[in-house]
Every structure is written in structure tokens, then in C-alpha cells.
C-alpha positions as CSV (number, residue, x, y, z in Angstrom):
1,M,22.6,10.3,-28.9
2,S,24.2,7.0,-27.7
3,R,24.8,8.5,-24.3
4,A,21.2,9.6,-24.0
5,G,20.0,6.1,-25.2
6,N,22.2,4.4,-22.6
7,F,20.9,6.7,-19.9
8,I,17.3,5.9,-20.8
9,R,18.0,2.1,-21.0
10,A,19.7,2.3,-17.6
11,K,16.7,4.1,-16.1
12,F,14.2,1.6,-17.5
13,A,16.4,-1.3,-16.2
14,D,15.7,-0.1,-12.7
15,P,12.6,-1.8,-11.3
16,V,11.8,1.0,-8.9
17,Y,12.0,3.6,-11.7
18,T,9.8,1.6,-14.0
19,F,7.3,1.0,-11.2
20,Q,7.1,4.8,-10.7
21,Y,6.9,5.3,-14.4
22,Y,3.8,3.1,-14.6
23,Q,2.1,5.1,-11.8
24,V,3.0,8.5,-13.5
25,F,1.9,7.3,-16.9
26,R,-1.4,6.0,-15.5
27,Y,-2.0,9.3,-13.7
28,L,-1.3,11.3,-16.8
29,V,-3.8,9.2,-18.8
30,S,-6.5,9.7,-16.1
31,I,-6.0,13.5,-16.4
32,L,-6.2,13.4,-20.2
33,V,-9.3,11.2,-20.1
34,S,-11.0,13.7,-17.8
35,V,-10.2,16.5,-20.2
36,I,-11.5,14.4,-23.2
37,M,-14.8,13.7,-21.4
38,V,-15.3,17.4,-20.6
39,R,-14.4,18.6,-24.1
40,S,-16.5,15.8,-25.7
41,G,-19.7,17.6,-24.8
42,L,-20.9,15.1,-22.3
43,Q,-23.6,16.7,-20.1
44,K,-22.3,17.9,-16.8
45,T,-24.9,15.7,-15.0
46,D,-23.6,12.6,-16.8
47,L,-20.1,13.6,-16.1
48,G,-21.1,13.9,-12.4
49,Y,-22.6,10.4,-12.6
50,Y,-19.4,9.0,-14.0
51,E,-17.2,10.6,-11.4
52,M,-19.6,9.4,-8.6
53,W,-19.3,5.9,-9.9
54,I,-15.5,6.0,-9.8
55,F,-15.8,7.5,-6.3
56,I,-18.1,4.7,-5.1
57,V,-16.1,1.9,-6.6
58,A,-12.9,3.2,-5.1
59,S,-14.6,3.7,-1.7
60,L,-15.8,0.1,-1.7
61,T,-12.6,-1.6,-2.9
62,F,-9.5,0.6,-2.4
63,F,-8.9,0.0,1.3
64,W,-8.8,-3.8,1.1
65,S,-7.3,-4.2,-2.3
66,A,-4.5,-1.7,-1.6
67,G,-3.9,-3.3,1.8
68,I,-3.5,-6.7,0.3
69,K,-1.1,-5.1,-2.3
70,N,1.0,-3.6,0.4
71,A,1.0,-6.9,2.3
72,L,2.3,-8.6,-0.9
73,L,5.1,-6.1,-1.2
74,S,6.2,-6.8,2.4
75,Y,5.6,-10.6,2.4
76,Y,6.8,-11.7,-1.1
77,P,10.6,-10.8,-0.6
78,K,10.7,-13.4,2.2
79,S,9.3,-16.2,0.0
80,D,11.3,-18.5,-2.3
81,Q,10.4,-18.6,-6.0
82,K,8.0,-21.6,-5.8
83,L,6.1,-20.3,-2.8
84,G,6.2,-16.8,-4.2
85,N,4.4,-18.0,-7.4
86,E,1.8,-19.9,-5.3
87,L,1.4,-16.8,-3.2
88,I,0.6,-14.6,-6.2
89,S,-2.0,-17.0,-7.6
90,T,-3.5,-17.4,-4.2
91,I,-3.8,-13.6,-3.8
92,F,-5.4,-13.4,-7.2
93,W,-8.2,-15.7,-6.0
94,I,-8.6,-13.7,-2.8
95,L,-8.9,-10.5,-4.8
96,F,-11.2,-12.0,-7.3
97,G,-13.4,-13.5,-4.6
98,L,-13.7,-10.3,-2.7
99,G,-14.4,-8.5,-5.9
100,L,-17.3,-10.9,-6.6
101,L,-18.6,-10.3,-3.1
102,F,-18.6,-6.5,-3.3
103,G,-19.7,-6.5,-6.9
104,G,-22.6,-8.8,-6.1
105,I,-23.6,-6.6,-3.2
106,L,-23.6,-3.5,-5.5
107,Y,-25.5,-5.5,-8.2
108,F,-28.3,-6.9,-6.1
109,F,-28.6,-4.2,-3.4
110,P,-27.9,-0.8,-5.1
111,H,-30.7,0.9,-3.2
112,F,-28.8,0.1,0.1
113,I,-25.3,0.9,-1.1
114,I,-25.6,4.1,-3.2
115,P,-27.4,6.2,-0.5
116,L,-24.4,5.6,1.8
117,F,-22.3,7.7,-0.5
118,I,-24.6,10.2,-2.2
119,K,-28.0,11.8,-1.8
120,Q,-29.6,9.7,-4.5
121,D,-31.1,6.3,-4.2
122,I,-29.9,5.0,-7.6
123,L,-27.5,5.9,-10.4
124,P,-27.8,4.8,-14.0
125,F,-26.1,1.6,-15.3
126,T,-25.5,0.1,-11.9
127,H,-25.2,-3.5,-13.2
128,W,-22.4,-2.6,-15.6
129,I,-20.5,-0.8,-12.9
130,A,-20.8,-3.8,-10.6
131,I,-19.2,-6.0,-13.3
132,Y,-16.5,-3.4,-13.8
133,L,-15.8,-3.6,-10.0
134,V,-15.3,-7.3,-10.2
135,L,-12.8,-7.1,-13.1
136,S,-10.9,-4.0,-11.9
137,V,-9.8,-5.4,-8.5
138,P,-7.5,-8.3,-9.4
139,I,-5.7,-6.4,-12.2
140,L,-3.8,-4.2,-9.6
141,L,-1.7,-7.4,-9.2
142,V,-0.1,-7.0,-12.7
143,E,2.2,-4.0,-12.1
144,N,3.1,-5.2,-8.6
145,V,4.0,-8.7,-9.7
146,L,6.1,-7.5,-12.6
147,Y,7.9,-5.1,-10.2
148,L,8.6,-7.8,-7.5
149,N,10.0,-10.1,-10.2
150,R,12.1,-7.3,-11.5
151,L,10.6,-7.6,-15.0
152,S,11.2,-4.0,-16.0
153,G,10.8,-4.5,-19.7
154,Q,7.5,-6.3,-19.3
155,L,6.3,-3.6,-17.0
156,V,7.2,-0.8,-19.5
157,N,5.4,-2.7,-22.3
158,Y,2.3,-3.3,-20.1
159,T,2.3,0.4,-19.2
160,H,2.2,1.5,-22.8
161,W,-0.4,-0.9,-24.1
162,S,-2.8,-0.8,-21.1
163,Q,-2.8,2.9,-20.7
164,G,-2.4,3.8,-24.3
165,S,-5.4,1.7,-25.3
166,F,-7.4,3.4,-22.4
167,L,-6.6,6.8,-23.8
168,L,-7.2,5.9,-27.5
169,L,-10.5,4.2,-26.9
170,F,-11.8,7.1,-24.8
171,L,-10.7,9.5,-27.5
172,M,-12.6,7.4,-30.1
173,V,-15.7,7.5,-27.9
174,A,-15.5,11.2,-27.5
175,V,-15.3,11.7,-31.3
176,F,-17.9,9.2,-32.4
177,D,-20.4,8.6,-29.6
178,P,-19.8,10.8,-26.5
179,A,-22.5,9.2,-24.3
180,L,-22.2,8.0,-20.7
181,I,-23.0,4.4,-21.5
182,S,-20.3,4.4,-24.3
183,Y,-17.7,5.5,-21.8
184,I,-18.8,2.8,-19.3
185,Y,-18.6,0.1,-22.1
186,T,-15.1,1.3,-22.8
187,L,-14.1,0.9,-19.1
188,L,-15.4,-2.6,-19.2
189,I,-13.5,-3.5,-22.4
190,I,-10.2,-2.1,-21.0
191,A,-10.7,-3.9,-17.6
192,F,-11.5,-7.2,-19.3
193,S,-8.4,-7.1,-21.6
194,R,-6.2,-6.4,-18.6
195,F,-7.9,-9.2,-16.6
196,L,-7.2,-11.6,-19.4
197,Y,-3.6,-10.5,-19.5
198,L,-3.3,-11.3,-15.8
199,I,-4.8,-14.7,-16.2
200,W,-2.4,-15.5,-19.1
201,W,0.6,-14.2,-17.1
202,L,-0.3,-16.3,-14.1
203,Y,-0.8,-19.4,-16.2
204,R,2.5,-19.0,-18.1
205,N,4.5,-18.3,-15.0
206,G,3.2,-21.0,-12.6
207,S,-0.3,-21.9,-12.0
208,L,-3.7,-20.7,-10.9
209,V,-3.8,-22.8,-7.7
210,Y,-5.3,-21.6,-4.5
211,N,-3.3,-22.6,-1.4
212,S,-5.8,-22.3,1.5
213,K,-3.1,-22.6,4.2
214,Q,-1.0,-19.9,2.6
215,A,-4.1,-17.8,2.2
216,K,-4.9,-17.9,5.9
217,V,-1.4,-17.0,6.9
218,F,-1.3,-14.1,4.4
219,L,-4.7,-12.7,5.3
220,V,-3.7,-12.6,9.0
221,F,-0.6,-10.8,8.0
222,S,-2.6,-8.4,5.8
223,I,-5.3,-7.4,8.4
224,P,-3.3,-4.5,9.9
225,L,-2.3,-3.2,6.5
226,I,-5.9,-3.4,5.3
227,F,-7.1,-1.6,8.3
228,N,-4.5,1.1,7.8
229,M,-5.6,1.5,4.2
230,L,-9.2,1.7,5.4
231,L,-8.1,4.7,7.5
232,G,-6.3,6.2,4.6
233,S,-9.2,5.7,2.2
234,I,-11.6,7.3,4.7
235,M,-9.5,10.5,4.3
236,D,-10.3,10.6,0.5
237,F,-13.9,9.5,1.2
238,I,-14.5,12.3,3.7
239,D,-14.0,15.2,1.2
240,G,-16.0,13.5,-1.5
241,W,-18.8,12.6,0.9
242,F,-19.2,16.2,2.1
243,V,-19.3,17.4,-1.5
244,V,-21.9,14.9,-2.7
245,R,-24.0,15.5,0.4
246,Y,-24.0,19.3,0.3
247,Y,-23.6,20.1,-3.4
248,E,-25.4,19.1,-6.6
249,A,-24.1,16.2,-8.8
250,A,-23.0,18.5,-11.5
251,Y,-20.6,20.2,-9.1
252,F,-18.9,17.0,-8.1
253,P,-16.5,17.0,-11.2
254,V,-15.5,20.6,-10.4
255,F,-14.3,19.5,-7.0
256,R,-12.9,16.1,-8.1
257,Y,-10.8,17.7,-10.9
258,G,-9.4,20.2,-8.5
259,A,-9.0,17.9,-5.5
260,R,-5.8,16.4,-6.8
261,E,-2.2,16.8,-5.7
262,L,0.5,17.7,-8.1
263,P,0.4,15.2,-11.0
264,F,3.0,12.6,-10.2
265,S,3.7,13.6,-6.5
266,T,1.2,11.2,-4.9
267,L,2.0,8.4,-7.2
268,L,5.7,8.9,-7.2
269,F,6.0,9.1,-3.4
270,S,3.4,6.3,-2.7
271,S,5.1,4.0,-5.3
272,L,8.5,5.0,-3.9
273,S,7.4,4.2,-0.4
274,A,6.0,0.8,-1.5
275,A,9.1,0.0,-3.5
276,M,11.5,0.9,-0.6
277,I,9.8,-1.5,1.8
278,P,11.5,-4.6,0.3
279,V,14.7,-2.6,0.0
280,L,14.8,-1.7,3.7
281,I,13.9,-5.3,4.6
282,K,16.8,-6.6,2.5
283,D,19.5,-3.9,3.0
284,G,18.6,-2.7,6.5
285,L,17.2,0.6,7.9
286,D,20.5,2.4,7.4
287,S,20.2,2.2,3.6
288,A,20.9,5.6,2.0
289,D,18.7,4.7,-0.9
290,V,15.5,6.2,0.6
291,R,17.1,9.6,1.3
292,K,18.8,9.7,-2.2
293,R,15.6,9.0,-4.0
294,V,13.4,11.3,-1.8
295,N,15.8,14.3,-2.3
296,R,15.9,13.7,-6.0
297,L,12.1,13.9,-6.2
298,M,12.0,16.9,-3.8
299,H,14.2,19.0,-6.0
300,V,11.9,18.3,-9.0
301,L,8.4,18.4,-7.4
302,F,8.6,21.5,-5.2
303,P,9.7,23.8,-8.1
304,V,7.1,22.2,-10.3
305,S,4.4,22.7,-7.6
306,I,5.3,26.4,-7.3
307,V,5.0,26.9,-11.0
308,G,1.8,24.9,-11.0
309,M,0.3,27.2,-8.4
310,L,1.0,30.3,-10.6
311,V,-0.4,28.9,-13.8
312,S,-3.4,26.9,-12.5
313,P,-5.9,29.8,-12.5
314,I,-5.2,30.2,-16.2
315,L,-4.7,26.5,-17.1
316,F,-7.9,25.0,-15.6
317,P,-10.4,27.2,-17.5
318,W,-8.4,26.8,-20.7
319,V,-8.0,23.0,-20.5
320,Y,-11.5,22.2,-19.2
321,S,-13.9,25.2,-19.4
322,S,-14.6,28.5,-17.5
323,A,-17.0,26.5,-15.3
324,F,-13.9,24.8,-13.8
325,R,-12.1,28.0,-12.6
326,E,-12.9,27.2,-9.0
327,S,-11.1,23.8,-9.5
328,A,-7.8,25.7,-9.9
329,F,-7.9,27.1,-6.3
330,I,-8.9,23.8,-4.9
331,F,-6.0,22.3,-6.7
332,N,-3.6,24.9,-5.3
333,I,-4.7,24.0,-1.7
334,Y,-4.1,20.3,-2.4
335,L,-0.6,21.2,-3.7
336,L,0.3,22.1,-0.2
337,I,0.0,18.4,0.8
338,L,3.4,18.0,-0.9
339,S,4.9,19.4,2.3
340,S,3.6,16.2,4.0
341,R,3.9,13.8,1.1
342,V,7.7,14.2,0.8
343,L,8.1,12.9,4.3
344,M,8.2,9.1,4.4
345,P,8.4,7.9,8.0
346,Q,5.7,5.3,7.3
347,T,8.1,3.4,5.0
348,Y,10.3,2.4,8.0
349,N,7.2,1.4,10.1
350,F,6.0,-0.9,7.3
351,A,9.5,-2.4,6.9
352,L,9.6,-3.0,10.7
353,H,6.0,-4.3,10.6
354,Q,5.0,-1.6,13.2
355,H,1.4,-1.5,12.0
356,K,-0.1,-0.4,15.3
357,I,1.4,3.1,15.3
358,I,0.4,3.5,11.6
359,I,-3.2,2.6,12.5
360,W,-3.4,4.9,15.6
361,S,-1.9,7.8,13.7
362,G,-4.4,7.2,11.0
363,I,-7.3,7.3,13.5
364,V,-6.0,10.7,14.8
365,E,-5.7,11.9,11.2
366,I,-9.3,11.0,10.5
367,I,-10.7,12.6,13.6
368,V,-8.8,15.8,12.8
369,N,-10.0,15.7,9.2
370,I,-13.7,15.2,10.0
371,G,-13.7,17.8,12.7
372,L,-11.9,20.5,10.7
373,S,-13.8,19.6,7.5
374,Y,-17.2,20.2,9.1
375,W,-16.1,23.3,10.9
376,W,-14.1,24.9,8.0
377,M,-16.7,24.0,5.3
378,K,-19.2,26.2,7.3
379,L,-16.6,29.0,7.1
380,W,-15.0,28.7,3.6
381,G,-17.0,26.1,1.7
382,V,-15.1,23.6,-0.4
383,Y,-11.9,25.5,0.3
384,G,-12.3,24.6,4.0
385,L,-12.6,20.9,3.1
386,A,-9.3,21.1,1.2
387,F,-7.5,23.0,4.0
388,A,-8.7,20.4,6.5
389,T,-7.2,17.6,4.4
390,V,-3.8,19.4,4.3
391,V,-3.7,19.8,8.0
392,A,-4.8,16.3,8.8
393,Y,-2.1,14.7,6.5
394,F,0.5,16.8,8.3
395,V,-0.7,15.7,11.7
396,Q,-0.2,12.0,10.9
397,K,3.3,12.5,9.5
398,V,4.3,14.4,12.7
399,I,3.1,11.5,14.8
400,L,5.1,9.0,12.8
401,I,8.2,11.2,12.7
402,C,8.1,11.5,16.5
403,F,7.6,7.8,17.0
404,N,10.5,6.9,14.7
405,F,12.8,9.4,16.4
406,W,12.0,8.2,20.0
407,K,11.3,4.5,19.4
408,N,13.4,3.5,16.4
409,N,16.2,6.1,16.7
410,I,15.5,7.2,13.1
411,P,15.8,11.0,12.6
412,V,14.1,12.9,9.8
413,S,17.5,13.5,8.3
414,R,17.8,9.8,7.6
415,Y,15.3,10.1,4.7
416,I,15.3,13.8,3.7
417,D,17.6,16.9,3.5
418,I,15.9,19.1,6.2
419,R,17.5,22.4,5.0
420,Y,16.1,22.1,1.5
421,Y,12.8,20.8,2.8
422,L,12.2,23.9,5.0
423,L,13.3,26.2,2.2
424,Y,11.0,24.6,-0.3
425,C,8.1,24.7,2.1
426,V,8.5,28.4,2.8
427,L,8.5,29.1,-0.9
428,L,5.5,26.9,-1.5
429,F,3.3,28.6,1.1
430,V,4.4,32.1,0.1
431,T,3.4,31.3,-3.5
432,F,0.1,29.9,-2.4
433,F,-0.6,33.1,-0.4
434,I,0.1,35.3,-3.4
435,T,-2.0,33.3,-5.8
436,F,-5.0,32.9,-3.4
437,N,-5.1,36.6,-2.7
438,Y,-4.1,38.3,-5.9
439,F,-5.1,36.0,-8.8
């Protein structure tokens, strides 16, 4: 027992591990919340409205908020403690200001914004969602600031209370008042509590100052990363946009709940990629840490994905309802993205500040995705949309791999064991073929 306890304590003392733990915990909670909402008896149309709101808020804010977050992860390790604290508070005001701008646009001009994303002119409770947008943007700083300051214990505690309260409050709403407005009020309460925690943390650990000179330098540094995230968010937006344009609102949750990669894989690899940027900057590009951590994840996630493909046609109707059986096969297609996700050439490009190649590869990825999505949707419906996403992701990774090999002299073997990778990919695609044709 003591040995197990020491192992757990050692794991949670690792900032990279706790950062990944937060991402995984949050993802698990989001899945459980979706199950709770379906099982609560919420009408399918209202469930569709809720998912559309989440989709619209993410489409409006994700690209610039995530770009600023990635810029912080690259910029902060080069700052001393005092300038680092000022930088964090300055970024808070940048995020809060941009949140007010986009939230205000949504609040006052919903008839202009909403039709850009869906076939309808208006959705219910727009004003509350606009307020949620304003609150939700700055709070992404919390987990990143705790990680950068290596405050593993605080990050674990924040993970438990922030996500635990999210799950508990949604469960209470499902039991006592499963109405759309009740779920939206709950979102607001959770976002506001986390916003207050961020204000308290900033005040306790420095100040809430805004350094205009530092802001200008940081924003210039952030622009390529924001543009890169815009390209990446367009990838997620494309599939959702096609679905809301060509299908009814009630079908949107069926697609959304299936259009997920393996629980943990996206978050683990994206958080690992982000966490490795400061490591590569500090320790150099020859660091073996990336390969070690990627291989460790690969040996876990590929077998889990294969098992997930086999059980998803049974699991989805059981967990959600029989109306979500189609979600299982959409999910199985998205599991194939793991073959691209496990490759992390972009981490080296971020560490070297080679943003141009990331942007151009992202543009190619979008062109491929849009073209194939429109073509294959005509042939195979929503399955075609999912297949197009799988191919487009792989195209971008191939471009970055070739660039790193020829320009930076960084082979694929630097960050993954190629033999195991090829073996796992063959097994994954064979399993997919079996489930798609015989289940």
C-alpha cells in the first residue's frame, strides 16, 4: 500500500502529469454530463439547442483564446518571476476584454451571428449564453498558470472541485428540474465561481495590473499562434457546420456525441504537446522526454481504441438511447484520428517558433477537409464528413513530418517508436473494417 501511495504521490508531483490529469478529468466530466442530460428526459430539440450553443461559443472564442494560451506556454518560460506575474495578469485583461467584445456582439447582434452557424435566425436564452461566453474565456488561464508555476497540488485540487461541482450540479438539475434554462443557469454558476477563483489567485500571487507595453509585445508574438488555432478550429467547425446546415437540430447531438476521438487521446496528446514546448525550449530538441512520453501513451491508447471500436455499437445505445446507435459508427471513424494524433511534429515547430509552416500546413488541411467533406457527404452522409476529417488530419501531419526531416533534421523516430506505431495502425484499421461491415 505504501509503495502504491508513493507511486501516486510521485505521479501527482509531476506538473506534466497533473496537467494531463486535469484535461482527462474534464473530458470525462463532459461525457458524463452529456449522458446525464440525455437520460434526464430533456427534449431532443432542447438538447440540440444546448449543443448548438456550445458549438457557437467554441467557434467564436476557441481560436484566439487557445492561441493566446499556446503563446503563454511558449513565452512565459523566458520571463523572470516578476515579469511573468505581470504577463499573466496582462493576459487576463486581454482575454477578459476580448470576451467582452465577442460576448457583446452576440448579445446585441444575435440575428447576425447565429445564422452564420446554423439555419435558424435565433436560439433561446441568447443573453445568458453571451454572459457565459464572457466568463468562460479568462478561466482557461487557471490550469495553465498552475502548470507553468509547477503548482501540482493546487492544480489537482482545482481539478477536483471545479469539475466535481460541474458534475454534481448538473446531476441535481437532472433530478429536480431538467429544463434547458436550468442547465444554462448551472453553466453560469460554475463559470462565475471559477472566474472568482482566478481573480483571487491573481490578486494573491501578484497583482491585477495591465502592462500595455508587455501586452503589445505579447500580442505580436501571439498572432501566428492565434492564426494557427483559427485554422485548427475551422477543422472542428466544418463538420458541425455541414451537420447543422443539412440536418435537423435534433440530429445535432447524435453527431456531436459520436464525433469525438477516444476519450483522453485528444486531451492527452494536445496537453502533452503544449507541456513539451517549454521542455524543448529549456532542454533542447534532442530531449528524449517527448519520445518516452509519446510511446507510453501509444501503448495504452491504441489497445483501448481497438477495444472501444468493438464495444461502441453496444455501448452507445445502452449509455444514451437507441436513437444514438448511429453515433457509435461516427465515433469509430473518429477513433482512426489516433493514427495522426500520436504523431507530434508540431511540438518541435512551436518550440522553434516556426509558425509559418504550421499555418501553411493548416491551410492545406482545411482545403482538403472542405473538399472531401462536401464530396463524401454526398456519397456517405455524415460518415463521409467523419472520413474527410481523418484524412485531412493525416495530411497536415505528413507535411510537418517532411518539413522537420528536411529542414530541421528531426526524424520521426525522434518522437515515436515507428515499429510499434505501424503495427498498432494496422490493427486499428483492420478492427475498424470488421466493426463497420459486420456489426
